[in-house]
C-alpha positions in Angstrom: -25.5 2.4 -5.3 -24.5 -0.6 -7.5 -21.6 -2.6 -6.2 -18.3 -1.5 -7.8 -16.9 -4.9 -8.6 -13.9 -3.4 -10.4 -12.8 -1.6 -7.2 -13.2 -4.8 -5.2 -11.2 -6.8 -7.7 -8.4 -4.1 -8.0 -8.1 -4.2 -4.2 -7.5 -8.0 -4.3 -4.9 -7.7 -7.1 -3.2 -4.7 -5.3 -2.7 -6.6 -2.1 -1.6 -9.8 -3.9 1.0 -7.6 -5.6 2.0 -6.3 -2.2 2.9 -9.8 -1.1 5.1 -10.4 -4.1 6.7 -7.0 -3.6 7.6 -7.7 0.0 9.0 -11.1 -1.0 11.1 -9.2 -3.5 12.4 -7.0 -0.7 14.2 -10.0 0.8 16.1 -10.6 -2.5 16.7 -7.2 -4.1 20.2 -6.0 -3.7 21.1 -2.8 -1.9 17.7 -2.2 -0.4 17.1 -2.4 3.3 14.6 -4.8 4.8 14.0 -6.6 8.1 15.7 -9.8 6.9 17.8 -10.1 3.7 18.7 -13.3 1.9 22.2 -14.3 0.9 20.9 -14.7 -2.6 20.3 -11.1 -3.7 19.9 -9.8 -7.3 20.6 -6.3 -8.5 18.3 -6.8 -11.6 15.3 -7.0 -9.3 15.6 -3.3 -8.6 14.3 -2.4 -12.1 10.9 -4.1 -12.0 10.4 -3.2 -8.4 11.1 0.5 -9.1 8.5 0.3 -11.9 5.9 -1.2 -9.6 6.9 1.1 -6.7 5.8 4.2 -8.5 2.1 3.3 -8.3 1.5 0.3 -5.9 1.0 2.4 -2.7 -0.8 5.2 -4.5 -3.2 2.6 -5.9 -4.0 1.3 -2.4 -4.6 4.8 -1.0 -6.8 5.8 -3.9 -8.8 2.6 -3.6 -9.3 3.3 0.1 -10.5 6.8 -0.7 -12.9 5.5 -3.3 -14.3 3.0 -0.8 -14.9 5.7 1.7 -16.6 7.9 -0.9 -18.9 5.0 -1.9 -19.7 4.2 1.7 -20.7 7.8 2.4 -23.5 7.4 -0.2 -25.5 5.2 2.2 -24.1 5.8 5.7 -24.0 9.0 7.9 -20.5 10.4 8.5 -20.6 9.8 12.3 -21.6 6.2 12.0 -19.0 5.7 9.3 -16.3 7.2 11.5 -17.1 4.8 14.3 -17.1 1.8 11.9 -13.8 2.9 10.3 -12.2 3.4 13.6 -13.2 -0.1 14.8 -12.0 -1.8 11.6 -8.7 0.1 11.4 -7.5 0.9 14.9 -8.3 -2.5 16.4 -6.4 -4.5 13.8 -3.6 -2.0 14.0 -3.2 -2.4 17.8 -3.7 -6.1 17.6 -1.1 -6.5 14.8 1.5 -4.4 16.6 1.2 -6.5 19.8 0.6 -10.0 18.3 1.7 -10.2 14.7 4.5 -7.7 14.0 6.7 -8.9 16.9 7.6 -11.9 14.8 9.3 -9.6 12.4 11.1 -7.7 15.1 12.3 -10.9 16.7 13.7 -12.3 13.4 15.3 -8.9 12.6 17.0 -8.7 16.0 18.3 -12.3 15.7 19.6 -11.6 12.2 21.4 -8.5 13.5 22.9 -10.5 16.4 21.3 -8.2 18.9 19.5 -10.8 21.0 19.7 -14.4 22.0 17.2 -17.0 20.6 14.0 -17.3 22.6 10.8 -15.9 21.3 9.0 -16.1 24.6 11.6 -14.0 26.4 11.5 -11.6 23.5 7.7 -11.2 23.8 7.9 -10.6 27.5 10.3 -7.8 26.9 8.5 -6.4 23.9 5.1 -6.3 25.6 6.5 -4.0 28.3 6.3 -1.3 25.5 9.4 0.3 26.8 12.3 1.8 24.8 14.7 -1.0 23.8 17.8 0.7 22.4 19.8 -2.5 22.2 17.0 -4.4 20.4 18.5 -4.3 16.9 15.1 -3.9 15.2 13.2 -1.0 13.6 11.2 0.7 16.3 13.3 -0.6 19.2 14.0 2.9 20.4 10.2 3.3 20.9 9.6 -0.2 22.3 7.0 -1.1 19.7 6.7 -1.0 15.9 3.9 -1.2 13.3 6.2 -2.1 10.3 3.9 -2.8 7.3 0.8 -1.9 9.3 1.6 1.8 9.0 -0.9 1.9 6.1 -3.7 1.4 8.6 -2.7 4.3 10.7 -2.4 6.6 7.7 -5.8 5.5 6.3 -7.5 6.0 9.6 -6.1 9.6 10.0 -7.1 10.5 6.4 -10.5 9.0 6.9 -11.2 11.0 10.0 -10.0 14.1 8.3 -12.2 13.7 5.3 -15.2 12.7 7.4 -14.8 15.8 9.5 -14.6 18.0 6.3 -17.4 16.0 4.5 -20.2 18.5 5.3 -18.3 21.3 3.6 -16.9 19.2 0.8 -20.3 17.7 0.0 -22.2 21.0 0.5 -23.5 23.2 -2.2 -20.2 25.0 -2.7 -18.2 21.8 -2.6 -20.4 20.1 -5.2 -20.2 23.1 -7.5 -16.4 23.3 -7.3 -16.2 19.5 -8.0 -18.5 19.9 -11.0 -16.4 22.8 -12.3 -13.2 20.8 -12.0 -14.8 17.8 -13.8 -16.1 20.1 -16.6 -12.5 21.4 -17.3 -10.5 20.0 -20.2 -9.1 16.5 -19.6 -5.6 17.8 -19.8 -6.1 19.5 -16.4 -7.0 16.1 -14.9 -3.6 14.9 -15.8 -1.5 18.0 -15.6 -2.5 19.4 -12.2 -2.0 16.1 -10.2 1.4 15.6 -12.0 2.5 19.1 -11.0 1.5 18.5 -7.4 3.4 15.2 -7.3 6.4 16.7 -8.9 6.5 19.5 -6.3 6.4 16.9 -3.6 9.3 15.0 -5.2 11.4 18.1 -5.9 10.8 20.1 -2.7 9.4 18.0 0.1 11.1 14.6 -0.4 14.7 15.9 0.1 13.7 17.8 3.3 11.3 15.2 4.8 12.1 11.7 3.4 9.4 9.1 3.7 9.6 7.4 7.1 6.1 6.0 7.8 6.4 7.3 11.3 3.2 9.4 11.0 4.7 12.5 12.7 7.0 14.6 10.5 6.3 12.5 7.5 5.3 15.5 5.4 6.3 14.2 1.9 4.4 10.9 2.5 1.3 12.8 3.7 1.4 15.2 0.7 1.5 12.2 -1.6 -0.8 9.7 0.1 -3.4 12.2 1.3 -3.6 13.5 -2.3 -4.4 10.0 -3.7 -6.8 9.2 -0.9 -8.7 12.5 -1.3 -8.7 12.1 -5.1 -10.3 8.7 -4.7 -12.9 10.1 -2.4 -13.7 13.0 -4.7 -14.2 10.9 -7.9 -15.9 7.9 -6.2 -19.4 8.8 -7.3 -18.6 10.9 -10.4 -19.8 9.0 -13.4 -18.3 11.5 -15.8 -14.9 10.8 -14.4 -15.2 7.0 -14.8 -16.6 7.3 -18.3 -13.6 9.5 -19.3 -11.2 7.1 -17.7 -12.6 4.3 -19.9 -12.2 6.4 -23.0 -8.6 7.4 -22.3 -7.3 4.2 -20.7 -5.1 3.4 -23.7 -3.5 6.8 -23.9 -2.9 6.9 -20.2 -1.2 3.4 -20.3 1.1 4.6 -23.2 2.0 7.8 -21.3 2.7 5.9 -18.1 4.9 3.4 -20.0 6.8 6.2 -21.7 7.3 8.0 -18.3 8.7 4.9 -16.5 10.9 4.0 -19.5 12.4 7.5 -19.4 12.9 7.3 -15.6 14.6 3.9 -15.7 16.7 4.9 -18.7 18.0 8.0 -16.8 18.7 5.8 -13.8 20.6 3.3 -15.8 22.6 6.0 -17.6 23.5 7.5 -14.3 24.6 4.2 -12.9 26.4 2.6 -15.8 27.5 5.4 -18.2 30.9 6.8 -17.4 30.7 10.6 -16.9 33.6 11.2 -19.2 31.7 9.8 -22.1 28.8 12.2 -21.9 28.5 14.9 -24.5 29.2 18.5 -23.4 25.6 19.6 -23.7 24.4 16.7 -21.4 26.5 18.1 -18.5 24.3 21.3 -18.5 20.9 19.5 -18.3 19.1 19.0 -15.0 18.6 15.3 -15.3 17.3 15.1 -11.7 14.4 17.4 -12.5 13.5 15.4 -15.6 13.7 12.1 -13.7 11.3 13.5 -11.1 8.9 14.8 -13.8 8.9 11.3 -15.3 8.3 9.7 -11.9 5.4 12.0 -11.1 3.9 11.5 -14.5 4.1 7.7 -14.2 2.6 7.7 -10.7 -0.6 9.4 -11.8 -1.1 8.2 -15.4 -0.5 4.6 -14.3 -3.4 4.9 -11.8 -5.7 6.4 -14.5 -4.8 3.6 -16.8 -5.4 0.9 -14.1 -8.7 2.3 -13.1 -9.8 2.8 -16.7 -8.9 -0.8 -17.7 -10.3 -2.1 -14.4 -13.7 -0.4 -15.1 -13.7 -2.0 -18.5 -12.6 -5.6 -17.6 -13.4 -6.1 -14.0 -16.8 -4.6 -13.2 -18.7 -7.8 -13.0 -19.6 -10.2 -10.2 -16.9 -12.8 -10.4 -17.6 -16.0 -8.4 -14.2 -15.8 -6.7 -14.5 -12.2 -5.7 -16.5 -12.3 -2.4 -14.2 -14.9 -0.8 -11.1 -13.1 -2.1 -12.3 -9.8 -0.9 -12.9 -11.2 2.6 -9.4 -12.7 2.6 -7.6 -9.4 1.7 -7.5 -7.9 5.2 -6.3 -10.9 7.2 -3.8 -11.7 4.5 -2.5 -8.2 4.6 -2.0 -8.3 8.4 -0.3 -11.8 8.3 1.8 -11.8 5.1 4.9 -9.8 6.1 5.4 -11.7 9.4 5.2 -15.0 7.4 7.6 -13.7 4.8 10.2 -12.5 7.4 9.9 -15.7 9.4 10.3 -17.9 6.4 13.1 -15.9 4.9 15.0 -16.1 8.3 14.4 -19.8 8.9 14.5 -21.4 5.4 18.2 -20.6 4.7 19.2 -23.1 7.4 17.9 -25.8 5.1 20.0 -24.5 2.2 17.4 -24.6 -0.5 19.5 -22.6 -3.0 18.9 -19.4 -4.9 16.2 -20.8 -7.1 14.1 -22.8 -4.6 14.3 -20.4 -1.6 12.2 -17.5 -3.0 9.7 -20.0 -4.3 9.4 -21.6 -0.8 9.1 -18.2 0.8 6.4 -17.1 -1.6 4.5 -20.5 -1.5 4.8 -20.7 2.3 3.5 -17.2 2.7 0.5 -17.9 0.5 -0.3 -21.3 2.1 0.2 -19.9 5.6 -2.2 -16.9 4.9 -4.7 -19.3 3.4 -4.7 -21.8 6.2 -4.8 -19.2 9.0 -7.6 -17.3 7.3 -9.7 -20.2 6.2 -9.4 -22.5 9.2 -8.8 -20.1 12.1 -9.6 -16.5 11.6 -12.8 -16.5 9.6 -14.3 -19.3 11.8 -13.7 -17.5 15.1 -16.0 -14.7 16.4 -13.1 -13.6 18.6 -10.5 -13.4 15.9 -12.5 -11.9 13.1 -12.6 -8.2 14.4 -8.8 -8.0 15.2 -8.2 -9.1 11.6 -10.6 -6.5 10.2 -13.6 -8.8 9.5 -17.1 -8.1 10.8 -18.2 -10.2 13.7 -20.3 -13.1 12.4 -23.8 -13.2 13.7 -24.9 -16.4 15.5 -26.7 -18.8 13.1 -29.8 -19.1 15.3 -30.2 -15.3 15.4 -29.8 -15.1 11.6 -32.7 -17.5 11.1 -35.2 -15.4 13.2 -37.8 -13.4 11.3 -37.2 -9.6 11.2 
């Protein structure tokens, strides 16, 4: 199949946004994170809520699309082995070699340990429960922090590859064709209803934890987006329809997030005694969740529609950026946490500090990827890159 440059470009932009979002987590007020700055801002909550509604769904749907496109040219068994190698190895390596930096800084910030990274690593690599550790995951002795995404994508990939013979069989193809032939309203309405049920019924009972087991609300949400991406990856009618309705989906997503943020602002700042009598009998929580579900799905439809229109071309920068995505994803949060923990000792101030954290993270990812990871045959696989073939072998005739 032709290369989907728009999906490659959206993946790059989505992970770049993830870096900015995690920097924002250091400075947003009232939200927990591994390390928090003394310079926190409440106003950051509003743009971060707006982005939060679709940022992780976008990543999971892109992963599902990538799997669906790969299945057009590779057998399911071979693809399962390849996916396992490229997801499980970086996950394990990251948990043992990259993420401990975050745990160490978090434990120091909480006053739970004495300084000394080497001693911390000796204790951490024992993989034993560490109740006094003062970092997330200490009770289990190990943590994956931001790398939880890799574990979830691997589980979902294995599930869909197992079910692929049935889903791609005659009955599955006919069912998919029937769904695509339905009115476009169903493409919007049915997913929104599913997401609303998750928000209304599952989330209060099983809040999102990223612990894999018992994380039922997260699975209902992220497996849906992953499966949706897989189902529509090779459906030309779906992509043509997205291009046609991209403006309407953007307007609907904008209206939905405006409604949600307005309700949140009213609940936070409007005194209850000033509400009209009729407003006291309205289930505003249900309306807020309806708006949230609508925004999550229609924002993705708009993003993919505009991406198909504007980004489906072979940009010169795209191959190098696409290669950098995986190593940058593995590295970025450890760099953010380390810089956010160390830089305040230099007292850079509330304006300069976040710029230094962001710039230091980008420069650190760039230097480590460009001059260490991509040049090393040993480091490429643990950072999700294919092992480079020796130059002499590559020049031999086939």
